[in-house]
Each structure stands twice: as structure tokens, then as C-alpha cells.
All heavy atoms as an XYZ file, in Angstrom:
842
protein
N      24.818     18.006    -30.615
C      24.300     19.349    -30.809
C      25.302     20.374    -30.300
O      25.548     21.389    -30.949
C      22.959     19.491    -30.081
O      22.474     20.788    -30.212
N      25.869     20.103    -29.143
C      26.848     21.026    -28.556
C      28.053     21.189    -29.479
O      28.534     22.302    -29.677
C      27.277     20.515    -27.175
C      28.342     21.356    -26.533
C      28.010     22.546    -25.893
C      29.679     20.980    -26.578
C      28.989     23.334    -25.303
C      30.663     21.757    -25.994
C      30.312     22.931    -25.362
O      31.284     23.721    -24.786
N      28.533     20.101    -30.048
C      29.709     20.150    -30.923
C      29.399     20.993    -32.157
O      30.211     21.832    -32.572
C      30.157     18.727    -31.322
C      31.227     18.765    -32.400
C      30.664     17.976    -30.103
N      28.219     20.804    -32.735
C      27.826     21.619    -33.888
C      27.754     23.102    -33.505
O      28.186     23.969    -34.267
C      26.472     21.179    -34.442
C      26.528     19.931    -35.288
C      26.012     18.730    -34.813
C      27.080     19.951    -36.564
C      26.043     17.575    -35.582
C      27.119     18.804    -37.345
C      26.603     17.625    -36.848
O      26.643     16.492    -37.609
N      27.201     23.379    -32.331
C      27.106     24.762    -31.873
C      28.495     25.372    -31.737
O      28.739     26.496    -32.185
C      26.366     24.844    -30.527
O      25.041     24.322    -30.703
C      26.279     26.267    -30.029
N      29.409     24.644    -31.126
C      30.763     25.153    -30.942
C      31.478     25.350    -32.266
O      32.325     26.229    -32.389
C      31.571     24.206    -30.036
C      31.064     24.157    -28.611
C      30.992     25.540    -27.991
O      31.958     26.279    -27.974
N      29.814     25.904    -27.492
N      31.111     24.568    -33.266
C      31.716     24.702    -34.590
C      31.058     25.823    -35.399
O      31.507     26.134    -36.494
C      31.602     23.383    -35.344
N      29.990     26.413    -34.856
C      29.308     27.499    -35.551
C      28.243     27.032    -36.522
O      27.704     27.834    -37.287
N      27.931     25.756    -36.503
C      26.907     25.197    -37.399
C      25.581     25.121    -36.645
O      25.203     24.080    -36.125
C      27.346     23.816    -37.886
C      26.370     23.192    -38.870
O      25.344     23.832    -39.209
O      26.632     22.048    -39.295
N      24.875     26.248    -36.593
C      23.631     26.306    -35.828
C      22.547     25.412    -36.441
O      21.867     24.692    -35.707
C      23.157     27.766    -35.656
C      21.855     27.839    -34.876
C      24.239     28.586    -34.959
N      22.357     25.408    -37.769
C      21.370     24.472    -38.323
C      21.708     23.018    -38.001
O      20.818     22.217    -37.697
C      21.423     24.734    -39.829
C      21.905     26.144    -39.947
C      22.881     26.304    -38.807
N      22.994     22.667    -38.060
C      23.413     21.318    -37.699
C      23.134     21.014    -36.241
O      22.718     19.906    -35.890
N      23.337     22.000    -35.366
C      23.053     21.824    -33.942
C      21.569     21.582    -33.724
O      21.183     20.718    -32.921
C      23.504     23.055    -33.160
N      20.739     22.330    -34.428
C      19.290     22.134    -34.287
C      18.880     20.759    -34.779
O      18.091     20.066    -34.127
C      18.531     23.231    -35.043
C      17.010     23.165    -34.977
C      16.514     23.198    -33.529
C      16.395     24.312    -35.770
N      19.436     20.348    -35.908
C      19.115     19.016    -36.437
C      19.520     17.917    -35.449
O      18.747     16.985    -35.198
C      19.804     18.804    -37.790
C      19.586     17.449    -38.364
N      18.388     17.050    -38.910
C      20.414     16.375    -38.445
C      18.479     15.793    -39.304
N      19.701     15.362    -39.034
N      20.712     18.037    -34.893
C      21.191     17.035    -33.936
C      20.313     17.015    -32.689
O      19.982     15.940    -32.167
C      22.640     17.313    -33.561
N      19.925     18.186    -32.209
C      19.065     18.243    -31.020
C      17.693     17.645    -31.317
O      17.138     16.911    -30.486
C      18.927     19.685    -30.545
N      17.147     17.944    -32.488
C      15.848     17.347    -32.865
C      15.939     15.827    -32.898
O      15.027     15.127    -32.441
C      15.414     17.848    -34.244
C      14.910     19.251    -34.297
C      14.634     19.619    -35.744
N      14.166     20.967    -35.920
C      14.306     21.663    -37.037
N      14.923     21.125    -38.090
N      13.839     22.883    -37.127
N      17.032     15.324    -33.466
C      17.233     13.873    -33.537
C      17.299     13.278    -32.140
O      16.669     12.256    -31.855
C      18.516     13.544    -34.328
O      18.399     14.112    -35.637
C      18.728     12.052    -34.442
N      18.031     13.916    -31.246
C      18.115     13.437    -29.873
C      16.777     13.507    -29.157
O      16.432     12.620    -28.362
N      15.996     14.549    -29.437
C      14.690     14.698    -28.780
C      13.693     13.642    -29.231
O      12.726     13.361    -28.513
C      14.134     16.108    -29.018
C      14.843     17.197    -28.230
C      14.411     18.581    -28.713
C      14.585     17.043    -26.741
N      13.918     13.054    -30.395
C      13.064     11.940    -30.812
C      13.252     10.755    -29.871
O      12.309     10.017    -29.615
C      13.383     11.530    -32.244
C      12.935     12.545    -33.274
C      13.365     12.174    -34.676
O      13.859     11.046    -34.902
O      13.206     13.025    -35.570
N      14.464     10.592    -29.350
C      14.764      9.483    -28.429
C      14.465      9.841    -26.979
O      14.099      8.979    -26.185
C      16.237      9.078    -28.559
C      16.671      8.608    -29.948
C      18.175      8.416    -29.993
C      15.941      7.326    -30.323
N      14.658     11.117    -26.628
C      14.459     11.567    -25.242
C      13.724     12.912    -25.277
O      14.341     13.970    -25.145
C      15.798     11.690    -24.529
N      12.395     12.879    -25.459
C      11.628     14.104    -25.694
C      11.670     15.144    -24.575
O      11.438     16.322    -24.827
C      10.195     13.615    -25.890
C      10.273     12.154    -26.078
C      11.575     11.695    -25.527
N      11.981     14.737    -23.367
C      11.994     15.679    -22.243
C      13.394     15.935    -21.699
O      13.549     16.431    -20.583
C      11.078     15.163    -21.124
C       9.613     15.003    -21.547
C       8.998     16.296    -22.080
O       9.176     17.353    -21.443
O       8.347     16.252    -23.152
N      14.412     15.639    -22.472
C      15.796     15.848    -22.042
C      16.077     17.348    -21.989
O      16.045     18.043    -23.018
C      16.752     15.144    -23.010
C      18.159     15.109    -22.536
N      19.023     16.183    -22.675
C      18.853     14.139    -21.904
C      20.197     15.864    -22.164
N      20.126     14.634    -21.692
N      16.341     17.855    -20.798
C      16.504     19.300    -20.598
C      17.668     19.854    -21.417
O      17.558     20.925    -22.031
C      16.660     19.619    -19.089
C      17.013     21.081    -18.873
C      15.383     19.261    -18.342
N      18.775     19.140    -21.464
C      19.935     19.615    -22.224
C      19.639     19.727    -23.708
O      19.987     20.713    -24.354
N      18.995     18.711    -24.264
C      18.655     18.740    -25.693
C      17.605     19.808    -25.987
O      17.672     20.494    -27.013
C      18.157     17.369    -26.150
C      19.217     16.274    -26.239
C      18.571     14.919    -26.495
C      20.219     16.602    -27.341
N      16.630     19.939    -25.087
C      15.620     20.992    -25.275
C      16.279     22.372    -25.250
O      15.937     23.244    -26.056
C      14.541     20.898    -24.192
C      13.531     19.763    -24.366
C      12.725     19.560    -23.082
C      12.605     20.046    -25.546
N      17.224     22.540    -24.335
C      17.927     23.825    -24.243
C      18.722     24.095    -25.516
O      18.667     25.194    -26.076
C      18.853     23.842    -23.014
O      18.061     23.625    -21.847
C      19.592     25.153    -22.891
N      19.466     23.092    -25.990
C      20.250     23.249    -27.218
C      19.346     23.561    -28.411
O      19.635     24.460    -29.209
C      21.055     21.978    -27.505
C      22.208     21.740    -26.575
C      23.380     22.662    -26.871
O      23.603     23.080    -28.000
N      24.125     22.986    -25.838
N      18.244     22.822    -28.521
C      17.322     23.034    -29.640
C      16.700     24.424    -29.570
O      16.593     25.120    -30.588
C      16.234     21.960    -29.638
N      16.313     24.841    -28.371
C      15.690     26.154    -28.219
C      16.679     27.271    -28.545
O      16.341     28.224    -29.249
C      15.133     26.322    -26.800
C      14.513     27.675    -26.465
C      13.454     28.083    -27.482
C      13.932     27.643    -25.058
N      17.895     27.157    -28.063
C      18.891     28.182    -28.365
C      19.166     28.258    -29.865
O      19.293     29.350    -30.422
C      20.180     27.919    -27.582
C      20.025     28.193    -26.101
C      21.245     27.802    -25.284
O      22.027     26.950    -25.680
N      21.393     28.419    -24.124
N      19.220     27.111    -30.523
C      19.440     27.106    -31.974
C      18.246     27.722    -32.700
O      18.425     28.520    -33.631
C      19.692     25.680    -32.463
N      17.038     27.363    -32.283
C      15.838     27.921    -32.919
C      15.779     29.432    -32.739
O      15.416     30.168    -33.668
C      14.588     27.255    -32.352
N      16.155     29.909    -31.556
C      16.179     31.352    -31.321
C      17.225     32.032    -32.197
O      16.967     33.084    -32.782
C      16.464     31.642    -29.840
C      15.313     31.362    -28.873
C      15.809     31.409    -27.434
C      14.177     32.346    -29.090
N      18.391     31.426    -32.301
C      19.462     31.990    -33.125
C      19.043     32.067    -34.588
O      19.348     33.040    -35.276
C      20.741     31.146    -32.981
O      21.144     31.148    -31.610
C      21.869     31.692    -33.843
N      18.311     31.063    -35.045
C      17.877     31.019    -36.439
C      16.596     31.822    -36.676
O      16.154     31.940    -37.820
C      17.682     29.563    -36.880
C      18.959     28.721    -36.909
C      18.622     27.252    -37.129
C      19.902     29.232    -37.990
N      16.004     32.340    -35.601
C      14.789     33.139    -35.748
C      13.552     32.323    -36.064
O      12.628     32.822    -36.699
N      13.518     31.088    -35.614
C      12.374     30.209    -35.855
C      11.386     30.346    -34.706
O      11.384     29.552    -33.764
C      12.846     28.757    -36.005
C      13.904     28.517    -37.082
C      14.387     27.078    -37.053
C      13.355     28.884    -38.446
N      10.557     31.369    -34.779
C       9.677     31.723    -33.671
C       8.706     30.636    -33.262
O       8.547     30.343    -32.074
N       8.029     30.015    -34.218
C       7.032     28.993    -33.883
C       7.698     27.791    -33.214
O       7.200     27.275    -32.196
C       6.281     28.563    -35.142
N       8.817     27.356    -33.750
C       9.521     26.218    -33.151
C      10.066     26.594    -31.778
O      10.015     25.805    -30.838
C      10.642     25.723    -34.057
C      11.316     24.480    -33.505
C      12.197     23.763    -34.510
O      12.314     24.217    -35.664
O      12.778     22.734    -34.124
N      10.583     27.809    -31.652
C      11.110     28.258    -30.365
C      10.004     28.279    -29.314
O      10.224     27.875    -28.172
C      11.744     29.638    -30.504
N       8.819     28.720    -29.681
C       7.708     28.756    -28.729
C       7.351     27.358    -28.243
O       7.152     27.141    -27.046
C       6.477     29.414    -29.363
O       6.718     30.775    -29.589
N       7.276     26.411    -29.172
C       6.947     25.035    -28.793
C       8.042     24.434    -27.907
O       7.756     23.788    -26.891
C       6.740     24.185    -30.044
N       9.298     24.659    -28.281
C      10.411     24.127    -27.483
C      10.469     24.782    -26.112
O      10.758     24.116    -25.111
C      11.738     24.344    -28.223
C      11.967     23.454    -29.435
C      13.108     23.997    -30.291
C      12.234     22.019    -29.011
N      10.177     26.062    -26.051
C      10.203     26.774    -24.775
C       9.179     26.193    -23.805
O       9.485     25.962    -22.633
C       9.939     28.263    -25.002
O       9.908     28.951    -23.779
N       7.979     25.941    -24.307
C       6.934     25.357    -23.445
C       7.360     23.984    -22.943
O       7.175     23.649    -21.758
C       5.620     25.271    -24.217
N       7.957     23.191    -23.823
C       8.429     21.858    -23.409
C       9.548     21.972    -22.378
O       9.589     21.217    -21.401
C       8.927     21.081    -24.623
C       7.818     20.592    -25.523
C       8.333     19.978    -26.805
N       9.198     18.816    -26.575
C       9.865     18.213    -27.545
N       9.788     18.652    -28.802
N      10.624     17.163    -27.271
N      10.463     22.920    -22.583
C      11.587     23.091    -21.663
C      11.099     23.543    -20.287
O      11.587     23.058    -19.263
C      12.595     24.087    -22.228
C      13.817     24.375    -21.356
C      14.604     23.099    -21.061
C      14.701     25.414    -22.018
N      10.160     24.455    -20.257
C       9.620     24.913    -18.970
C       9.010     23.735    -18.213
O       9.246     23.563    -17.012
C       8.598     26.054    -19.176
C       7.808     26.331    -17.916
C       9.320     27.327    -19.650
N       8.236     22.904    -18.910
C       7.631     21.726    -18.254
C       8.703     20.750    -17.783
O       8.646     20.244    -16.661
C       6.675     21.013    -19.216
C       5.340     21.661    -19.376
C       4.347     20.761    -20.111
N       4.840     20.234    -21.373
C       4.736     20.858    -22.549
N       4.162     22.035    -22.612
N       5.204     20.298    -23.643
N       9.688     20.476    -18.624
C      10.716     19.472    -18.309
C      11.631     19.916    -17.183
O      12.172     19.084    -16.450
C      11.538     19.156    -19.555
N      11.806     21.217    -17.004
C      12.752     21.703    -15.997
C      12.077     22.126    -14.696
O      12.742     22.680    -13.825
C      13.563     22.866    -16.575
O      12.700     23.941    -16.890
N      10.812     21.845    -14.562
C      10.052     22.311    -13.395
C      10.634     21.825    -12.070
O      10.577     22.533    -11.075
C       8.594     21.889    -13.520
N      11.231     20.655    -12.004
C      11.731     20.111    -10.744
C      13.110     20.600    -10.331
O      13.531     20.388     -9.198
N      13.826     21.259    -11.217
C      15.194     21.689    -10.945
C      15.267     23.216    -11.002
O      15.091     23.801    -12.063
C      16.131     21.073    -11.979
C      17.580     21.515    -11.807
O      17.965     21.874    -10.678
O      18.313     21.498    -12.809
N      15.524     23.878     -9.852
C      15.516     25.344     -9.834
C      16.483     25.992    -10.830
O      16.138     26.980    -11.470
C      15.906     25.694     -8.393
C      15.547     24.486     -7.597
C      15.735     23.318     -8.522
N      17.677     25.438    -10.990
C      18.641     26.026    -11.917
C      18.151     25.900    -13.359
O      18.224     26.858    -14.138
C      20.007     25.364    -11.767
N      17.640     24.734    -13.711
C      17.111     24.532    -15.057
C      15.870     25.384    -15.284
O      15.669     25.935    -16.372
C      16.758     23.056    -15.286
O      17.920     22.271    -15.272
N      15.033     25.497    -14.252
C      13.819     26.299    -14.371
C      14.162     27.772    -14.588
O      13.497     28.469    -15.373
C      12.947     26.126    -13.129
N      15.220     28.237    -13.932
C      15.646     29.630    -14.110
C      16.124     29.864    -15.548
O      15.777     30.864    -16.181
C      16.759     29.971    -13.120
C      17.240     31.400    -13.214
C      18.341     31.695    -12.210
O      18.381     31.072    -11.136
O      19.167     32.563    -12.528
N      16.923     28.937    -16.055
C      17.399     29.059    -17.431
C      16.221     28.963    -18.409
O      16.173     29.710    -19.394
C      18.425     27.980    -17.744
C      18.999     28.109    -19.148
C      20.042     27.071    -19.459
O      20.029     25.982    -18.911
N      20.958     27.394    -20.355
N      15.281     28.065    -18.147
C      14.106     27.932    -19.014
C      13.295     29.223    -19.022
O      12.807     29.645    -20.070
C      13.246     26.762    -18.553
N      13.164     29.867    -17.862
C      12.426     31.130    -17.782
C      13.136     32.227    -18.585
O      12.497     33.022    -19.277
C      12.256     31.550    -16.329
N      14.455     32.260    -18.493
C      15.227     33.243    -19.255
C      15.043     33.021    -20.755
O      14.787     33.961    -21.514
C      16.703     33.157    -18.871
C      17.595     34.154    -19.588
C      19.039     34.096    -19.085
N      19.597     32.771    -18.943
C      20.131     32.058    -19.940
N      20.169     32.545    -21.149
N      20.624     30.853    -19.720
N      15.141     31.771    -21.184
C      14.960     31.458    -22.606
C      13.521     31.710    -23.056
O      13.283     32.118    -24.192
C      15.375     30.012    -22.890
C      16.876     29.734    -22.771
C      17.155     28.241    -22.856
C      17.652     30.495    -23.821
N      12.564     31.495    -22.160
C      11.161     31.784    -22.489
C      10.986     33.285    -22.741
O      10.227     33.693    -23.620
C      10.238     31.306    -21.374
N      11.685     34.107    -21.965
C      11.643     35.552    -22.192
C      12.200     35.911    -23.555
O      11.635     36.761    -24.263
N      13.304     35.287    -23.939
C      13.881     35.535    -25.261
C      12.916     35.084    -26.358
O      12.809     35.719    -27.404
C      15.213     34.821    -25.415
C      16.317     35.378    -24.555
C      16.255     36.476    -23.743
C      17.620     34.851    -24.418
N      17.457     36.652    -23.115
C      18.321     35.675    -23.508
C      18.275     33.756    -24.968
C      19.638     35.444    -23.147
C      19.595     33.523    -24.605
C      20.267     34.366    -23.705
N      12.199     33.976    -26.082
C      11.230     33.470    -27.045
C      10.086     34.469    -27.223
O       9.653     34.737    -28.339
C      10.694     32.096    -26.592
O      11.801     31.196    -26.450
C       9.707     31.528    -27.585
N       9.624     35.045    -26.126
C       8.566     36.069    -26.211
C       9.074     37.300    -26.963
O       8.340     37.893    -27.764
C       8.076     36.454    -24.814
C       7.188     35.402    -24.173
C       6.571     35.908    -22.879
N       7.566     36.227    -21.856
C       8.108     35.340    -21.027
N       7.747     34.074    -21.094
N       8.994     35.719    -20.131
N      10.317     37.669    -26.730
C      10.903     38.801    -27.463
C      10.923     38.530    -28.968
O      10.596     39.403    -29.770
C      12.329     39.093    -26.984
C      12.387     39.674    -25.587
O      11.331     40.104    -25.064
O      13.496     39.682    -25.012
N      11.321     37.308    -29.349
C      11.345     36.939    -30.762
C       9.939     36.998    -31.348
O       9.742     37.529    -32.444
C      11.943     35.537    -30.947
C      11.929     34.976    -32.376
C      12.706     35.879    -33.329
C      12.477     33.556    -32.398
N       8.961     36.489    -30.619
C       7.577     36.523    -31.105
C       7.122     37.973    -31.297
O       6.445     38.292    -32.280
C       6.658     35.786    -30.141
N       7.504     38.847    -30.377
C       7.150     40.263    -30.497
C       7.804     40.907    -31.713
O       7.162     41.687    -32.430
N       9.065     40.573    -31.959
C       9.765     41.117    -33.126
C       9.146     40.604    -34.424
O       9.016     41.344    -35.406
C      11.250     40.790    -33.077
C      12.007     41.593    -32.024
C      13.516     41.461    -32.168
N      14.013     40.093    -32.174
C      14.292     39.381    -31.096
N      14.127     39.896    -29.893
N      14.758     38.152    -31.209
N       8.744     39.320    -34.427
C       8.097     38.766    -35.619
C       6.773     39.477    -35.886
O       6.451     39.791    -37.032
C       7.873     37.265    -35.466
C       9.137     36.450    -35.604
C       8.891     34.964    -35.452
O       7.884     34.569    -34.822
O       9.709     34.187    -35.966
N       5.998     39.735    -34.840
C       4.721     40.439    -34.989
C       4.959     41.863    -35.490
O       4.258     42.341    -36.380
C       3.970     40.461    -33.653
C       2.631     41.153    -33.719
C       1.622     40.456    -34.615
O       1.735     39.236    -34.829
O       0.703     41.142    -35.113
N       5.951     42.529    -34.945
C       6.292     43.880    -35.394
C       6.694     43.869    -36.864
O       6.287     44.743    -37.640
C       7.421     44.447    -34.532
C       7.900     45.853    -34.863
C       6.773     46.865    -34.680
C       9.082     46.221    -33.977
N       7.471     42.884    -37.274
C       7.889     42.776    -38.678
C       6.688     42.552    -39.581
O       6.584     43.177    -40.649
C       8.905     41.645    -38.849
N       5.769     41.658    -39.168
C       4.565     41.424    -39.985
C       3.752     42.705    -40.123
O       3.284     43.042    -41.218
C       3.709     40.318    -39.370
C       4.194     38.915    -39.689
C       3.174     37.868    -39.280
N       2.932     37.845    -37.848
C       3.654     37.172    -36.961
N       4.680     36.458    -37.362
N       3.350     37.207    -35.683
N       3.574     43.439    -39.021
C       2.820     44.693    -39.063
C       3.520     45.726    -39.944
O       2.861     46.459    -40.682
C       2.608     45.253    -37.657
C       1.656     44.403    -36.838
O       0.882     43.620    -37.379
N       1.730     44.541    -35.532
N       4.839     45.797    -39.861
C       5.593     46.749    -40.669
C       5.452     46.439    -42.155
O       5.289     47.348    -42.975
C       7.075     46.741    -40.281
O       7.229     47.191    -38.959
N       5.501     45.178    -42.502
C       5.348     44.780    -43.908
C       3.944     45.141    -44.389
O       3.770     45.665    -45.491
C       5.642     43.276    -44.094
C       5.200     42.782    -45.461
C       7.125     42.998    -43.888
N       2.934     44.911    -43.569
C       1.561     45.258    -43.952
C       1.419     46.758    -44.171
O       0.805     47.189    -45.153
C       0.566     44.801    -42.878
O       0.519     43.409    -42.820
N       1.975     47.548    -43.264
C       1.907     49.006    -43.423
C       2.667     49.455    -44.673
O       2.198     50.318    -45.420
C       2.461     49.709    -42.180
C       1.492     49.720    -41.023
C       1.946     50.673    -39.921
N       3.264     50.366    -39.385
C       3.502     49.506    -38.409
N       2.510     48.869    -37.841
N       4.736     49.298    -37.989
N       3.820     48.876    -44.910
C       4.608     49.249    -46.086
C       3.852     48.922    -47.368
O       3.865     49.714    -48.324
C       5.962     48.539    -46.071
N       3.194     47.780    -47.399
C       2.394     47.423    -48.581
C       1.271     48.434    -48.786
O       1.006     48.845    -49.913
C       1.804     46.026    -48.424
C       2.772     44.929    -48.686
C       2.104     43.567    -48.625
N       3.088     42.533    -48.805
C       3.076     41.386    -48.162
N       2.116     41.107    -47.309
N       4.017     40.497    -48.389
N       0.613     48.807    -47.693
C      -0.471     49.779    -47.784
C       0.010     51.117    -48.312
O      -0.625     51.724    -49.186
N       1.137     51.590    -47.800
C       1.699     52.868    -48.257
C       2.108     52.769    -49.729
O       1.828     53.672    -50.523
C       2.898     53.276    -47.375
C       3.670     54.434    -47.991
C       2.421     53.637    -45.975
N       2.743     51.665    -50.103
C       3.175     51.497    -51.502
C       1.976     51.443    -52.441
O       1.979     52.095    -53.494
C       4.023     50.229    -51.636
N       0.948     50.697    -52.062
C      -0.240     50.612    -52.919
C      -0.957     51.954    -52.988
O      -1.445     52.352    -54.049
C      -1.182     49.516    -52.417
C      -0.697     48.096    -52.643
C      -1.649     47.093    -51.998
C      -0.551     47.804    -54.127
N      -1.011     52.680    -51.866
C      -1.619     54.012    -51.865
C      -0.852     54.963    -52.769
O      -1.445     55.737    -53.530
N       0.472     54.923    -52.699
C       1.303     55.764    -53.556
C       1.129     55.415    -55.020
O       1.035     56.299    -55.878
N       1.067     54.128    -55.312
C       0.876     53.682    -56.699
C      -0.488     54.132    -57.215
O      -0.600     54.642    -58.333
C       1.018     52.162    -56.791
C       0.840     51.556    -58.179
C       1.910     52.081    -59.133
C       0.912     50.035    -58.101
N      -1.517     53.975    -56.400
C      -2.863     54.401    -56.798
C      -2.890     55.908    -57.034
O      -3.500     56.390    -58.004
C      -3.877     53.992    -55.736
N      -2.238     56.666    -56.165
C      -2.170     58.114    -56.339
C      -1.449     58.497    -57.620
O      -1.888     59.401    -58.345
N      -0.357     57.838    -57.922
C       0.401     58.125    -59.144
C      -0.428     57.809    -60.385
O      -0.440     58.583    -61.348
C       1.701     57.325    -59.154
N      -1.143     56.698    -60.361
C      -1.993     56.334    -61.495
C      -3.097     57.363    -61.667
O      -3.406     57.785    -62.792
C      -2.568     54.907    -61.310
C      -3.677     54.615    -62.307
C      -1.456     53.875    -61.423
N      -3.675     57.805    -60.555
C      -4.731     58.818    -60.611
C      -4.198     60.122    -61.204
O      -4.827     60.723    -62.083
C      -5.314     59.057    -59.222
C      -6.426     60.094    -59.126
C      -7.636     59.665    -59.955
C      -6.819     60.309    -57.682
N      -3.039     60.568    -60.751
C      -2.444     61.800    -61.275
C      -2.152     61.655    -62.763
O      -2.444     62.568    -63.562
C      -1.167     62.165    -60.485
C      -0.362     63.228    -61.203
C      -1.530     62.608    -59.079
N      -1.590     60.532    -63.189
C      -1.313     60.311    -64.612
C      -2.600     60.302    -65.431
O      -2.648     60.840    -66.548
C      -0.533     59.014    -64.808
C       0.915     59.036    -64.343
C       1.531     57.640    -64.449
C       1.726     60.039    -65.143
N      -3.645     59.691    -64.887
C      -4.934     59.666    -65.596
C      -5.485     61.076    -65.744
O      -5.990     61.444    -66.816
C      -5.911     58.772    -64.863
N      -5.385     61.882    -64.692
C      -5.873     63.265    -64.762
C      -5.055     64.090    -65.748
O      -5.602     64.887    -66.515
C      -5.850     63.910    -63.379
C      -6.900     63.400    -62.387
C      -6.654     63.999    -61.006
C      -8.296     63.718    -62.871
N      -3.757     63.907    -65.725
C      -2.892     64.640    -66.663
C      -3.174     64.216    -68.107
O      -3.175     65.052    -69.016
C      -1.425     64.419    -66.327
C      -0.932     65.100    -65.049
C       0.498     64.663    -64.748
C      -1.032     66.605    -65.154
N      -3.427     62.962    -68.329
C      -3.718     62.484    -69.679
C      -5.033     63.052    -70.187
O      -5.175     63.337    -71.377
C      -3.744     60.958    -69.696
N      -6.001     63.221    -69.300
C      -7.301     63.770    -69.683
C      -7.193     65.233    -70.056
O      -7.910     65.715    -70.918
C      -8.264     63.659    -68.504
C      -9.212     62.549    -68.640
C     -10.136     62.556    -67.481
N     -11.490     62.545    -67.992
C     -12.553     62.637    -67.262
N     -12.438     62.814    -65.980
N     -13.726     62.592    -67.803
N      -6.320     65.949    -69.394
C      -6.198     67.379    -69.599
C      -5.180     67.731    -70.687
O      -4.951     68.890    -70.956
C      -5.786     68.067    -68.307
C      -6.875     67.989    -67.272
C      -6.486     68.753    -66.071
N      -7.552     68.645    -65.079
C      -7.540     69.226    -63.923
N      -6.498     69.973    -63.580
N      -8.532     69.099    -63.094
N      -4.581     66.774    -71.283
C      -3.576     67.031    -72.312
C      -4.236     67.716    -73.501
O      -5.357     67.387    -73.877
C      -2.929     65.733    -72.747
N      -3.559     68.674    -74.107
C      -4.133     69.359    -75.286
C      -4.394     68.373    -76.412
O      -3.704     67.375    -76.560
C      -3.071     70.373    -75.680
C      -2.055     70.376    -74.593
C      -2.272     69.171    -73.742
N      -5.360     68.695    -77.234
C      -5.754     67.808    -78.346
C      -4.600     67.610    -79.319
O      -4.485     66.557    -79.939
C      -6.961     68.378    -79.050
N      -3.756     68.589    -79.493
C      -2.643     68.500    -80.443
C      -1.632     67.447    -79.995
O      -0.959     66.844    -80.819
C      -1.968     69.850    -80.587
N      -1.503     67.247    -78.692
C      -0.530     66.284    -78.183
C      -1.040     64.864    -78.353
O      -0.295     63.943    -78.552
C      -0.200     66.592    -76.703
C       0.730     65.563    -76.116
C       0.353     67.982    -76.573
N      -2.319     64.697    -78.305
C      -2.907     63.355    -78.396
C      -2.687     62.812    -79.724
O      -2.579     62.304    -80.562
C      -4.400     63.397    -78.092
C      -4.676     63.663    -76.652
C      -6.142     63.586    -76.400
N      -6.393     64.040    -75.044
C      -7.553     64.183    -74.532
N      -8.629     63.924    -75.231
N      -7.723     64.603    -73.319
């Protein structure tokens, strides 16, 4: 996973870390690599699950626990950004549909008021 990360292949790093975690599910290094890759790729749900596992796995080591807490904060930030994006898309859809409905209404009113000669 580390080699893929250094080569700039973040999806490859995540795949390698996932493969390693199948053999060693609580390996702090692999959990850290997988979580960092998931965060880089914007995979919020996977990052949340990995973050919880990393926090549990690193509980006995203060240095690892500190890094896990830092990454957990980044995971919460990503979740917040994802929620903001979902809300923004919902608002944009509402505004677009409202504008479209208004335009259709105006066109319908204009068509009704058109002189008989134009029809």
C-alpha cells in the first residue's frame, strides 16, 4: 500500500491495504494506509468505518491513538462536506424546478393572452 501511495496510485494503495486487512484486520499501519487513501478519494462511508476500526486498534499506543484521532477529525470533516454537498444539490434542484415551473406558468399566461390573429 505504501509503495502504491508513493507512486501516486491512491486507488491501488487502497486496494492493497484492503487486501492486507483481510489477513490482518486490526493492523494499525494497514488501517492507516486504507483510511488515508479513502479520505483522499473522498469515500466518506468507507473512511468512517476505517476510522472507527483504527481508533479501536490503536487504543493501546498513545502515538497511534493520536494519529487515529487526527484522521478521525478529517473523516468527520469529509462527512460534513458530503452532507453540505447533498444539501446544496437538493437546494439547487428546488431552485431549478421552481424556475422551470415559473417559466412554464409565464409562457402559459402569455399564450392565453395572445391576440386571436396570432393564434
